[in-house]
Structure formats: C-alpha cells, structure tokens
C-alpha positions in Angstrom: 40.8 -35.8 4.4 42.9 -33.0 3.0 44.0 -35.1 0.0 40.4 -36.0 -0.7 39.4 -32.3 -0.5 42.0 -31.3 -3.1 40.9 -34.2 -5.4 37.3 -33.2 -5.1 38.1 -29.6 -5.9 40.1 -30.5 -9.0 37.3 -32.7 -10.2 34.8 -29.9 -9.8 37.2 -27.5 -11.6 37.4 -29.8 -14.6 33.6 -29.9 -14.7 33.6 -26.1 -15.1 34.5 -23.0 -13.1 30.9 -21.9 -13.0 29.7 -25.1 -11.4 32.5 -24.8 -8.7 31.4 -21.3 -8.0 27.8 -22.3 -7.5 28.7 -25.2 -5.2 31.1 -22.9 -3.2 28.4 -20.2 -3.0 26.0 -22.6 -1.4 28.5 -23.3 1.4 29.4 -19.7 2.0 28.1 -18.0 5.1 28.6 -14.6 3.8 27.6 -13.6 0.3 29.6 -11.4 -2.0 33.1 -12.7 -1.1 35.6 -13.7 -3.7 35.7 -17.4 -4.4 39.1 -19.1 -4.5 39.2 -22.5 -6.2 41.5 -24.8 -4.2 44.7 -26.0 -6.0 44.6 -23.1 -8.5 45.5 -19.5 -8.8 42.1 -18.7 -10.1 40.0 -16.2 -8.1 36.4 -16.1 -9.3 35.2 -12.6 -8.3 31.5 -13.2 -8.9 29.5 -11.0 -6.5 26.4 -12.9 -5.4 23.5 -10.5 -4.7 22.5 -10.3 -1.0 18.8 -10.6 0.0 18.8 -6.9 0.6 20.2 -6.1 -2.8 17.6 -8.4 -4.5 14.8 -6.7 -2.6 16.0 -3.2 -3.6 16.3 -4.2 -7.2 12.6 -5.3 -7.2 11.4 -1.9 -5.8 10.1 0.9 -7.9 11.4 4.5 -7.2 8.0 5.2 -5.6 8.3 2.2 -3.3 11.8 3.2 -2.2 10.7 6.7 -1.4 7.7 5.4 0.6 10.1 3.3 2.8 11.6 6.6 4.1 8.5 7.4 6.2 7.1 6.5 9.6 3.6 7.8 9.9 0.3 7.2 11.8 -2.1 4.9 10.0 -4.5 7.8 9.4 -1.8 9.8 7.7 -2.4 7.5 4.7 -6.2 7.9 4.7 -6.5 11.5 5.7 -9.3 10.8 8.2 -9.7 10.4 11.9 -7.4 8.3 14.1 -7.6 4.6 13.1 -7.9 1.8 15.5 -8.1 -1.0 13.0 -7.1 -1.8 9.4 -9.9 -1.4 6.9 -10.2 -1.5 3.1 -9.5 2.3 2.9 -6.2 1.9 4.6 -5.2 -1.2 2.6 -5.9 0.7 -0.6 -4.0 3.8 0.5 -1.1 1.7 1.7 -1.1 -0.1 -1.7 -0.6 3.3 -3.4 2.1 4.4 -0.9 3.6 1.6 1.3 5.2 3.6 4.1 8.2 2.1 5.8 6.6 2.1 9.3 3.8 3.2 11.6 3.8 4.9 14.9 0.7 4.5 17.1 -0.4 7.5 19.1 -3.0 7.8 21.9 -5.9 7.9 19.4 -4.8 4.6 17.9 -4.7 2.8 21.3 -7.8 1.5 23.0 -7.4 -1.9 24.5 -4.7 -4.6 24.7 -6.6 -6.8 22.3 -7.3 -4.0 19.9 -3.6 -2.8 19.7 -2.3 -6.3 19.3 -4.8 -7.0 16.4 -4.0 -3.6 14.8 -0.3 -4.3 14.8 -0.8 -7.8 13.5 -3.0 -6.5 10.7 -0.5 -3.8 9.8 2.2 -6.4 9.7 0.2 -8.7 7.5 -0.8 -5.8 5.2 2.8 -4.9 4.7 4.0 -8.4 4.1 1.2 -9.1 1.6 1.8 -5.8 -0.4 5.6 -5.4 -0.1 7.0 -8.6 1.1 8.6 -6.6 4.0 7.7 -6.1 7.6 6.9 -2.5 8.7 8.4 -0.7 11.6 5.7 -0.7 14.3 6.6 2.0 16.8 5.4 3.8 19.9 6.6 6.4 22.4 7.1 4.3 25.5 9.8 5.9 27.6 8.1 5.4 31.0 7.1 8.1 33.4 5.5 11.1 31.7 5.8 9.6 28.2 4.1 6.2 28.1 1.3 5.6 25.6 0.6 2.1 26.9 1.5 2.2 30.6 -0.4 5.5 31.1 -3.6 3.8 29.9 -5.6 2.2 32.7 -7.0 -0.4 30.3 -3.6 -2.0 30.0 -2.5 -4.4 32.7 1.1 -3.1 32.9 2.9 -0.8 35.4 4.5 2.5 34.4 8.3 2.0 34.6 8.5 5.5 36.1 10.6 8.6 35.3 14.0 7.8 34.0 15.3 10.7 36.2 14.4 8.6 39.2 16.1 5.6 37.8 19.2 7.7 37.1 19.4 8.9 40.7 20.1 5.3 41.8 23.2 5.4 39.6 22.6 1.6 39.1 22.6 0.6 35.4 20.9 -2.6 36.3 17.8 -0.6 37.1 17.8 1.0 33.7 18.3 -2.5 32.1 15.4 -3.8 34.0 13.2 -0.9 32.9 14.1 -1.5 29.3 13.6 -5.2 29.5 10.2 -4.7 31.2 9.0 -2.1 28.7 10.3 -4.2 25.8 8.5 -7.4 27.1 5.1 -5.9 27.0 5.6 -3.9 23.8 6.6 -7.1 22.1 3.5 -8.8 23.5 1.4 -6.1 21.9 3.1 -6.5 18.5 5.5 -3.5 18.5 9.0 -3.8 17.2 10.3 -0.3 17.7 10.3 1.9 20.9 11.2 5.6 20.5 13.4 5.4 23.6 15.6 5.7 25.5 16.0 9.4 26.0 19.7 9.9 25.7 19.7 13.6 26.6 21.8 15.0 29.4 19.7 17.4 31.6 22.3 20.1 31.7 20.1 23.1 31.9 17.9 23.4 35.1 15.5 25.7 33.2 14.8 22.9 30.7 11.4 21.3 31.4 11.2 19.3 28.2 13.4 16.4 29.3 13.8 17.1 33.0 12.1 13.9 34.1 12.7 12.0 30.8 16.5 12.2 30.9 18.5 10.0 33.2 20.8 12.6 34.7 22.6 15.9 34.5 25.9 13.9 34.8 26.9 12.8 31.3 28.7 9.7 32.6 25.7 8.5 34.5 23.4 9.2 31.6 25.7 7.3 29.3 25.7 4.2 31.5 22.0 4.3 31.9 21.3 4.8 28.2 23.4 1.8 27.2 21.8 -0.4 29.8 18.2 0.5 28.8 19.1 0.0 25.2 20.4 -3.5 26.0 17.2 -4.2 28.0 15.0 -3.2 25.1 17.0 -5.0 22.5 17.2 -8.1 24.6 13.4 -8.3 24.3 13.4 -7.9 20.6 12.5 -4.3 20.5 14.6 -1.9 18.4 15.6 1.2 20.4 15.8 4.7 19.2 18.3 7.0 20.9 16.9 10.6 21.1 17.2 13.6 20.7 20.6 14.0 19.0 22.7 16.0 19.5 21.0 16.6 22.9 17.9 18.4 24.0 18.9 18.8 27.6 20.5 22.2 27.4 17.7 24.0 25.7 15.1 26.2 27.4 12.6 26.1 24.5 10.3 23.2 23.5 10.8 22.3 19.8 7.1 21.2 19.8 6.3 24.9 19.8 9.1 26.5 17.8 12.9 26.8 17.5 14.9 25.3 20.4 18.4 26.5 20.9 21.5 25.1 22.5 24.4 27.6 22.7 27.0 24.8 23.3 30.2 24.6 21.3 31.3 21.4 19.6 33.9 20.7 22.2 31.3 21.1 24.9 29.0 18.7 23.1 31.8 16.2 22.9 32.4 16.4 26.6 28.7 16.1 27.6 25.8 15.6 25.2 27.5 13.1 22.9 28.5 10.6 25.6 25.1 8.9 26.1 24.6 8.6 22.3 28.1 7.1 21.9 27.3 4.6 24.7 23.9 3.7 23.2 25.5 3.2 19.7 28.1 0.9 21.2 25.3 -1.0 23.0 23.8 -1.7 19.6 20.9 0.7 19.1 20.0 0.5 15.4 18.2 3.9 15.4 19.2 7.5 16.4 16.6 10.2 16.3 17.8 13.7 15.4 16.0 16.5 17.2 14.9 19.9 15.9 17.6 21.7 18.0 19.4 24.7 16.6 23.1 24.9 17.4 24.4 28.2 16.1 27.9 27.8 17.8 28.3 24.6 15.8 26.6 25.2 12.5 26.8 29.0 12.3 23.0 29.3 11.7 19.6 28.5 13.1 19.0 25.4 11.0 17.5 22.6 13.1 19.8 19.6 13.6 17.2 17.4 11.8 17.9 19.4 8.6 21.6 19.9 9.1 24.3 18.1 7.1 26.9 19.3 9.7 25.0 17.6 12.5 23.9 14.4 10.8 26.5 13.6 8.2 29.6 15.2 9.7 29.0 14.6 13.4 26.6 11.7 13.8 27.8 9.7 10.8 31.4 10.9 10.7 32.6 11.6 14.2 30.3 9.2 16.1 30.6 6.6 13.3 26.9 5.7 13.4 25.8 3.7 10.3 22.4 2.7 11.5 19.0 4.3 10.6 18.8 8.1 11.3 15.2 9.2 11.8 14.0 12.7 12.3 12.0 13.8 15.3 8.3 14.3 14.4 8.2 16.8 11.5 4.8 18.1 12.4 6.3 19.9 15.4 6.4 23.7 15.5 10.2 24.0 15.0 9.7 22.5 11.5 6.0 23.0 10.5 6.0 26.7 11.3 9.1 27.5 9.1 9.2 24.9 6.3 6.7 23.2 4.0 6.4 19.4 4.5 8.0 18.8 1.1 10.9 21.3 1.8 11.6 19.8 5.2 11.6 16.2 4.0 13.9 16.9 1.1 16.3 18.9 3.4 16.4 16.1 5.9 17.3 13.5 3.4 19.9 15.8 1.8 21.4 16.3 5.3 21.7 12.5 5.8 18.5 11.4 7.4 17.1 8.0 6.4 13.6 8.2 7.7 11.1 11.0 8.1 8.8 10.8 11.2 5.2 12.1 11.0 5.4 15.0 8.4 2.6 17.5 8.8 1.5 16.6 5.3 2.6 13.1 4.4 1.5 13.3 0.7 3.3 16.5 0.2 6.5 15.2 1.9 6.4 12.0 -0.1 5.9 13.8 -3.4 8.6 16.3 -2.5 11.2 13.6 -2.1 10.0 11.8 -5.2 10.3 14.9 -7.3 13.7 15.7 -5.8 15.0 12.3 -6.9 13.5 12.6 -10.3 15.1 16.1 -10.8 18.5 15.0 -9.4 18.4 17.1 -6.2 18.7 13.7 -4.4 20.5 11.0 -6.3 19.0 7.6 -6.5 22.3 6.2 -5.1 21.7 8.4 -2.0 18.1 7.2 -1.8 19.3 3.6 -2.1 21.7 4.0 0.8 18.9 4.9 3.1 16.7 2.1 1.8 19.6 -0.4 2.3 19.9 0.6 6.0 16.1 0.2 6.4 16.0 -3.2 4.7 19.0 -4.4 6.6 16.9 -4.2 9.8 13.8 -5.5 8.3 15.4 -8.5 6.6 17.2 -9.4 9.8 13.9 -9.5 11.6 12.5 -11.9 9.0 
C-alpha cells in the first residue's frame, strides 16, 4: 500500500503541482497548513482561506462594526419593547445587523411567544447576513431569572447560587447549569449571561450576595466550572461575569462607580480563581464589569474601559482568547460619565470584542465606525474581534 501511495503521488505531481495541492486540500482536516508533496522536497505553502476568513472578506466595514453589539430588539427600532419581529425591525436590522440580541422582561410573555421571537430573529439574521445571531438572556437562577421568575413558564427556578455553593458539591452546580441550559435551548436561546463567577468577599456587598456561589474562592471556582460545563453540555454558551470580580465592592455599578480596593496580588489569590476555572472549563465568553480598581490601574477607570484589566490581565495573564463582552453600557457607572460613542470606542480600544446594551445604540455604533475610519481603531484590531465572534457563530452552524 505504501508503494502504491508513492506512485500515486508522483503521478499526481507530474500532472501539476497545483492539481496535487487541490487534491491534498480536499483531504485535509485543517485548512491553512503547508502541503508537503510525497517523494519530493517541495513544500507548497498555499494558505487556504478558512470559512471564517471568507466570511470576514465578504463583510463591509459597517457590517463588521455592527457585529460588535448585543442589544435588545427595540434598540434597533427606537420604540417600545418588542415581542415579535415585524417589518420595522427587519428593515432596521438590514441597515445595522447587530451581532446579537438580549431579551429582557419586556420582550418575554409566553413560552410560545419567546420561542417564535428567537426563531424569527435567527431566521432574520441568517437571511440578511448568512450568520446566526447570539440570542441571550440573564438566567442565573434565584434573584436573576428572566424565564423562571415568570409564572407563565412551566420551569422551576434553580434557586440562589449561594445556596448551591453552601453544599460545596460541584455536581449541584452542574445540575443547575444543565437544567437552565435545557430549557433555554428549548426556547431558542444560545447564550446565557451566567454563571456569576464573583467571590462574595465583602459582607457589605448586596449586589452579588445571593448570586455568587461563595466567599471561599476555591469553592466558587469549583462551582463556576461545574455550572459552565452544565450549560455548555446543553448547547448554551456561558458568560463568566463580572471580571475582575464584583464581590468586594459596596456600590452597585447600575447606579454609579463601584470600587474594589484590592491589589493585583489579592485579586490573583481570590477573585481571579473562579474566572480561571471557568475559562479552563471552556466558557467562550467573559463579561467585564464596570468596577474601578485604583490599586491596580492607578485611576477610577471602570474595568470595562481599561486596557490594563482587559488586555494585560484577562487576555495576557489569564490567557483568555474568547469573546470579551462588556457589562450593560446603559448602567450608571458608564452612562453617567461617558457618552455612548465615547464608551464604546474606549471599550474596544481596551480590548473588548462586544458592547452590551449601549444607552444609545446608534451613537455607539457610529462612534466605533468613525473611530475605525479615522484610524483611532485599526481595521486589523476590528477584524480580530470579528474573528472571535465568527469563530463561535460558524462552529454553531
């Protein structure tokens, strides 16, 4: 068999190097590798474009920028909360095809309605962009459960993660993630903005007291990894939040600046551990919170806008190369201090890939578009974020 293989290779070679390359490419499992023609010293370094690269090449600058946003459906239309896809939304999406949608309480009425809405959003995106959209919801369980807190939905609330954490049994966290993931998938979602990977290290903190698994970083890490695996096993992409940790703050970033006075070494020994565990468990998203860490950055800049936090620590030290999404940009910590355009540009410059719920979507979109056109953000930098986004979307296809 080996002799026949060499003879065949030489025969193909005499018919032309290009033909050999094409035949070999058809058999390759991974694209872009160098092709070695058997029996020769010739290496054909043709780089075959991946599906991702082909998709990016077909996108306009405007379409690339639009992929950086996760918004509510009505953010595109400028009207009341939408519970279905209509011609107005289809037209607005055609002008600015956002990368994903998040459904809030006003978008959720009944199981049949939510499922149909998600199916129609999916079809709208496929028809107009050839890509699936991220379809997300905040479904942590306990006090944050858009679906399970609605009596019209025949599902049980998984309960506060703090109660699950008290059991110190990771299988309980896995079961919670798997259960939540199973009904979210049934209703057409593909992203859950969970688990909460914070460590509740400040007893005065009421923001994540019941949402975080534990005040013990090792317990929180085990639980975070387990819930991530449970969600992912049901086909739901998890989003670890709120990096670099919201459990030590006393303020609520919904209302204004929230501070953590921890040093970098203290973060490494506590807050970082659940995020590291969740990343190892395969979470494709990390949400960066609007937390100011003056002992780390030397200023009040929220983590979501900080290159130190996102690029140097999350990307560099924790080696996360998935999709970095900001916390909702309509929250007080951002909206009260920065314009939507300014905040969106700063987040991308800091290393974020996606902007969640800007206060003014049109202004944020135009802000990034203008920043790329003027060179404040290079198109290469923009493409890197789009590559990460498409990497997930094309895998799902």
